[in-house]
C-alpha positions as CSV (number, residue, x, y, z in Angstrom):
1,M,0.0,0.0,0.0
2,A,1.4,3.5,-0.9
3,N,2.4,5.6,2.0
4,N,0.8,9.0,2.3
5,P,2.6,11.0,4.9
6,A,0.5,13.9,6.1
7,I,3.4,16.4,6.7
8,V,6.8,16.3,5.0
9,V,9.1,18.0,7.4
10,A,12.9,17.5,7.3
11,G,14.1,19.2,10.4
12,A,12.2,20.3,13.5
13,F,9.7,22.7,14.9
14,V,10.7,26.1,16.2
15,L,9.1,26.5,19.6
16,A,9.6,30.0,20.8
17,I,7.0,30.1,23.6
18,A,8.5,29.7,27.1
19,G,7.0,27.1,29.5
20,A,6.0,27.3,33.1
21,A,8.5,27.8,35.9
22,A,11.1,25.0,36.2
23,Q,10.4,22.1,38.5
24,A,12.5,19.2,39.7
25,H,12.3,16.3,37.2
26,P,14.0,13.3,38.6
27,G,14.8,10.3,36.4
28,P,14.5,6.7,37.3
29,D,17.7,6.8,39.3
30,G,16.7,9.9,41.2
31,S,18.8,12.3,39.1
32,A,17.5,15.1,36.9
33,A,19.1,13.6,33.8
34,A,17.1,12.9,30.6
35,P,17.0,9.5,28.9
36,A,20.1,7.8,27.7
37,P,22.0,9.0,24.6
38,A,20.4,8.1,21.3
39,S,21.5,7.2,17.8
40,A,21.0,9.4,14.8
41,A,17.4,10.4,14.3
42,R,15.5,8.6,11.6
43,G,12.0,8.5,10.4
44,S,10.6,7.5,7.1
45,A,7.7,6.9,4.8
46,A,9.4,3.9,3.3
47,G,11.7,3.1,6.2
48,D,15.0,4.2,4.6
49,E,15.0,8.0,4.2
50,E,17.4,9.9,6.5
51,I,16.3,12.8,8.6
52,L,18.7,15.7,8.8
53,A,20.7,15.8,12.0
54,P,20.0,18.7,14.3
55,P,22.3,21.7,14.4
56,P,25.0,22.1,17.0
57,T,22.9,24.6,19.0
58,Y,20.1,22.0,19.4
59,Q,19.7,21.4,23.2
60,A,18.2,17.9,22.9
61,S,20.0,16.0,20.2
62,D,19.0,12.7,21.8
63,V,15.3,13.4,21.1
64,T,14.3,10.8,18.5
65,V,12.6,7.4,18.2
66,D,14.4,4.1,18.0
67,E,11.9,1.8,16.4
68,H,11.4,-1.4,18.4
69,L,8.9,-3.4,16.4
70,G,7.7,-6.3,18.3
71,A,8.8,-5.0,21.7
72,R,6.4,-5.2,24.5
73,I,5.4,-2.4,26.9
74,P,5.9,-3.1,30.6
75,L,2.4,-4.1,31.6
76,D,3.3,-3.9,35.3
77,A,4.2,-0.2,35.1
78,A,2.0,1.7,37.5
79,F,0.2,5.0,36.9
80,R,-2.8,7.1,37.9
81,T,-5.6,7.7,35.4
82,Q,-6.9,11.2,34.8
83,D,-9.5,10.4,37.5
84,G,-6.9,9.5,40.1
85,K,-7.4,5.8,40.0
86,R,-4.2,3.7,40.4
87,V,-3.7,1.3,37.6
88,T,-1.1,-0.7,35.8
89,L,-0.7,-0.6,32.0
90,G,-1.9,-4.2,31.9
91,E,-5.2,-3.1,33.5
92,V,-5.6,-0.3,31.0
93,M,-4.8,-2.7,28.1
94,H,-7.2,-5.4,29.3
95,G,-9.3,-7.1,26.6
96,E,-8.8,-7.7,22.9
97,L,-8.5,-4.2,21.6
98,P,-5.3,-2.8,20.0
99,A,-4.1,0.6,21.1
100,I,-2.6,3.9,20.0
101,L,0.1,5.1,22.4
102,T,1.0,8.7,22.6
103,F,3.4,10.7,24.9
104,N,2.3,14.3,25.7
105,Y,1.9,16.8,28.5
106,S,-0.5,19.7,29.2
107,D,2.0,22.6,29.2
108,C,3.6,21.7,26.0
109,P,3.9,25.0,24.1
110,M,3.0,23.7,20.7
111,L,3.9,20.2,19.5
112,C,1.5,18.2,21.7
113,S,-1.5,20.2,20.8
114,V,-0.9,20.1,17.0
115,Q,-0.2,16.4,17.2
116,L,-3.4,15.6,19.2
117,N,-5.4,18.0,17.1
118,G,-4.2,16.0,14.1
119,L,-5.2,12.8,15.7
120,T,-8.7,13.9,16.7
121,A,-9.2,15.4,13.2
122,A,-8.6,11.9,11.7
123,L,-10.7,9.9,14.2
124,P,-14.1,10.8,12.8
125,K,-13.1,9.7,9.3
126,V,-11.5,6.5,10.8
127,G,-14.8,5.9,12.6
128,E,-16.9,6.0,9.5
129,L,-18.0,2.8,7.7
130,G,-15.5,2.2,4.9
131,P,-13.6,-0.4,2.9
132,A,-11.7,-3.0,4.9
133,P,-7.9,-2.7,4.8
134,E,-7.8,-6.3,3.5
135,A,-9.3,-7.3,0.2
136,G,-12.3,-9.6,0.5
137,K,-13.4,-8.4,3.9
138,P,-16.7,-6.5,4.5
139,D,-16.7,-2.8,5.2
140,M,-15.5,-1.8,8.7
141,V,-15.6,1.0,11.2
142,F,-12.7,1.8,13.6
143,R,-13.9,3.7,16.6
144,V,-12.2,4.6,19.9
145,G,-13.6,2.5,22.7
146,A,-15.1,-0.1,20.3
147,Q,-12.4,-1.3,17.9
148,F,-9.3,0.2,19.5
149,R,-8.2,2.3,22.5
150,I,-5.9,5.3,22.9
151,V,-3.5,5.6,25.8
152,T,-1.8,8.9,26.4
153,I,1.1,8.9,28.9
154,D,1.9,12.3,30.4
155,L,5.7,13.1,30.1
156,E,5.5,15.6,33.0
157,P,5.9,13.6,36.3
158,N,4.5,16.6,38.3
159,E,1.3,16.8,36.2
160,T,-1.8,17.4,38.3
161,L,-5.0,15.5,37.9
162,E,-6.8,18.7,37.1
163,K,-4.5,19.5,34.2
164,A,-4.7,15.9,32.9
165,Q,-8.5,16.1,33.1
166,Q,-8.6,19.4,31.3
167,M,-6.3,18.2,28.5
168,R,-8.4,15.0,28.0
169,E,-11.7,17.0,27.9
170,R,-10.2,19.4,25.4
171,Y,-9.5,16.7,22.8
172,L,-12.6,14.6,23.5
173,A,-14.6,17.7,22.7
174,R,-13.2,17.6,19.2
175,I,-14.7,14.2,18.5
176,P,-18.2,14.2,17.0
177,E,-20.9,13.8,19.7
178,P,-22.2,10.4,18.4
179,Q,-18.7,9.0,19.0
180,R,-17.8,11.0,22.1
181,A,-19.2,8.8,24.8
182,M,-17.5,5.7,23.4
183,A,-14.3,7.6,23.0
184,R,-14.5,8.8,26.6
185,A,-14.4,5.1,27.7
186,G,-11.7,4.2,25.3
187,W,-9.2,7.1,25.7
188,T,-7.2,7.0,29.0
189,F,-4.7,9.6,30.1
190,L,-2.0,8.3,32.5
191,I,0.1,10.4,34.9
192,A,2.8,9.4,37.4
193,A,1.6,7.1,40.2
194,T,3.6,9.3,42.6
195,P,4.0,13.0,41.8
196,G,7.6,13.6,40.7
197,D,8.4,10.0,40.1
198,A,9.2,9.5,36.4
199,A,10.3,5.9,36.6
200,A,7.2,4.3,35.0
201,I,7.0,7.0,32.3
202,H,10.7,6.3,31.4
203,R,10.2,2.5,31.4
204,V,7.4,2.6,28.9
205,A,9.2,5.2,26.7
206,Q,12.4,3.2,26.7
207,A,10.5,0.0,25.8
208,V,9.1,1.6,22.7
209,G,12.2,3.6,21.8
210,F,10.7,7.0,22.5
211,R,13.5,9.4,23.5
212,Y,12.8,12.7,25.2
213,A,14.6,15.3,27.3
214,Y,13.9,18.0,29.8
215,I,15.1,21.4,28.8
216,K,15.7,23.0,32.2
217,D,16.3,26.6,31.2
218,R,13.0,26.6,29.3
219,A,11.0,24.3,31.7
220,E,9.9,22.2,28.7
221,W,10.0,18.6,27.6
222,A,11.6,18.2,24.1
223,H,10.1,15.1,22.4
224,P,9.2,13.7,19.0
225,A,5.7,13.5,17.6
226,A,4.7,9.9,17.1
227,L,1.7,7.6,17.4
228,I,2.8,4.1,18.5
229,L,0.5,1.3,17.5
230,L,0.2,-1.6,20.0
231,S,-1.4,-5.0,19.7
232,A,-3.8,-6.1,22.4
233,A,-0.9,-7.9,24.1
234,G,1.1,-4.6,24.2
235,A,3.5,-5.4,21.4
236,V,4.7,-2.5,19.1
237,T,3.3,-3.0,15.5
238,R,3.9,0.4,13.8
239,Y,5.0,4.0,14.2
240,L,3.1,6.9,12.7
241,Y,5.1,10.1,12.6
242,G,3.9,13.7,12.1
243,I,1.1,15.9,13.2
244,E,-1.6,15.0,10.6
245,F,-2.6,11.4,9.9
246,D,-4.1,9.9,6.8
247,P,-7.4,8.1,7.8
248,T,-6.7,5.3,5.3
249,V,-3.2,4.7,6.8
250,M,-4.7,4.9,10.3
251,R,-7.4,2.3,9.5
252,E,-4.8,0.0,8.0
253,S,-2.5,0.5,11.1
254,I,-5.3,-0.2,13.6
255,Y,-6.4,-3.3,11.6
256,K,-2.9,-4.7,11.5
257,A,-2.3,-3.9,15.2
258,G,-5.5,-6.0,15.9
259,L,-3.8,-8.9,14.1
260,A,-0.5,-8.2,15.9
261,E,1.1,-7.7,12.5
262,P,4.1,-5.4,12.4
263,S,4.3,-2.7,9.6
264,T,6.8,-0.2,8.2
265,A,6.7,3.2,9.8
266,V,4.9,6.0,8.0
267,G,5.5,9.8,8.0
268,F,8.4,12.1,8.8
269,M,9.5,12.7,12.4
270,I,8.9,16.2,13.8
271,R,10.8,17.3,17.0
272,C,11.0,20.3,19.1
273,Y,13.8,22.7,18.1
274,H,14.8,25.5,20.4
275,Y,17.0,28.3,18.9
276,D,18.7,30.2,21.7
277,P,22.0,31.8,20.8
278,G,22.7,32.5,24.5
279,A,22.4,28.9,25.4
280,N,25.4,27.7,23.3
281,S,28.9,29.1,23.6
282,H,29.7,28.7,19.8
283,A,26.5,30.4,18.9
284,Q,27.1,33.2,21.4
285,A,30.6,33.7,20.0
286,G,29.2,34.0,16.5
287,V,26.6,36.6,17.6
288,T,29.3,38.5,19.5
289,A,31.6,38.5,16.4
290,L,28.7,39.9,14.3
291,R,28.1,42.6,16.8
292,V,31.7,43.6,17.0
293,G,32.1,43.6,13.2
294,A,29.0,45.8,12.8
295,A,30.3,48.2,15.5
296,G,33.7,48.3,13.8
297,F,32.1,49.1,10.4
298,V,30.1,52.0,11.9
299,V,33.3,53.4,13.5
300,L,35.3,53.1,10.3
301,L,32.5,54.7,8.3
302,A,32.2,57.6,10.7
303,G,36.0,58.1,10.6
304,L,36.0,58.2,6.8
305,L,33.2,60.7,6.7
306,G,34.9,62.9,9.2
307,A,38.2,62.8,7.3
308,M,36.4,63.8,4.1
309,H,34.6,66.6,5.9
310,R,38.0,68.0,7.2
311,V,39.6,67.9,3.8
312,R,36.8,69.8,2.2
313,R,36.9,72.4,5.0
314,V,40.7,73.0,4.6
315,R,40.3,73.4,0.9
316,R,37.5,76.1,1.4
317,L,39.6,78.0,3.9
318,A,43.0,78.0,2.1
319,P,44.0,81.5,0.7
320,A,43.9,82.0,-3.1
321,A,47.3,82.2,-4.8
322,P,48.4,85.6,-6.3
323,N,47.9,86.2,-10.0
324,G,50.7,84.7,-12.0
325,V,51.8,82.4,-9.2
326,P,51.1,78.8,-10.0
């Protein structure tokens, strides 16, 4: 089947909006470090196109996705739902429904909202009766809560229940009313079981190859935009990259996840990209050099103009030579 990536982006988003005040963000070992170093970022519509490496000023070069097709999420990882109920991933994934896994957080300045807006824009079309992804099968519908579920894990370990609830309601409101009640039952938002404890979040992200990092001076999480398809048993079957999603590709992806059948990734990876010259010594040196050069040019120009003015004035004030004297 031909791939139809929704957005072709070689590079990364420029996020210029500052986040909330910085908080402590401990990793699994109690440190404030981000996840382990990553290999070169790759995402593809056909599985083999390289994505340009981030520039030297990029503060989160490890933010990428290492595709782990067939890997299983840790079903014993403990969280709280948006309603405050303590659950394991296994309890959320109970039953025979495949799932779409996302990683987001409420104070994300841009990328989370555009990604989830793209997802909720595709869901109504995915939920309509249409041709089956497999020839010879009757027409099918794929609706959240009926044929598949969505699990959103909050990257912010200090996220409050109130913010998680508000984020969930914001995106449920974008789903058509006839499908909304079913979607409410089938879309679960998970936050840290203990505020500030990021261990379970990191375990799941590491299992599926989702790499992210905390940018302390901006109080933001840098992360890729990816939908991760899971079988009912919690095995990774496909990665969908980007911020808009072709309903046909989504229908096929959900169908194959239901069969626990792995598929090639679709789309081009989008990541947060922070440009801050002051945050990098090399960038700062370049900016300083430009400023010094500009100032030097202004001084030189002023000196030349002054010299020309003095020459003209001397010529005007010099006495005229007597007649016959050269």
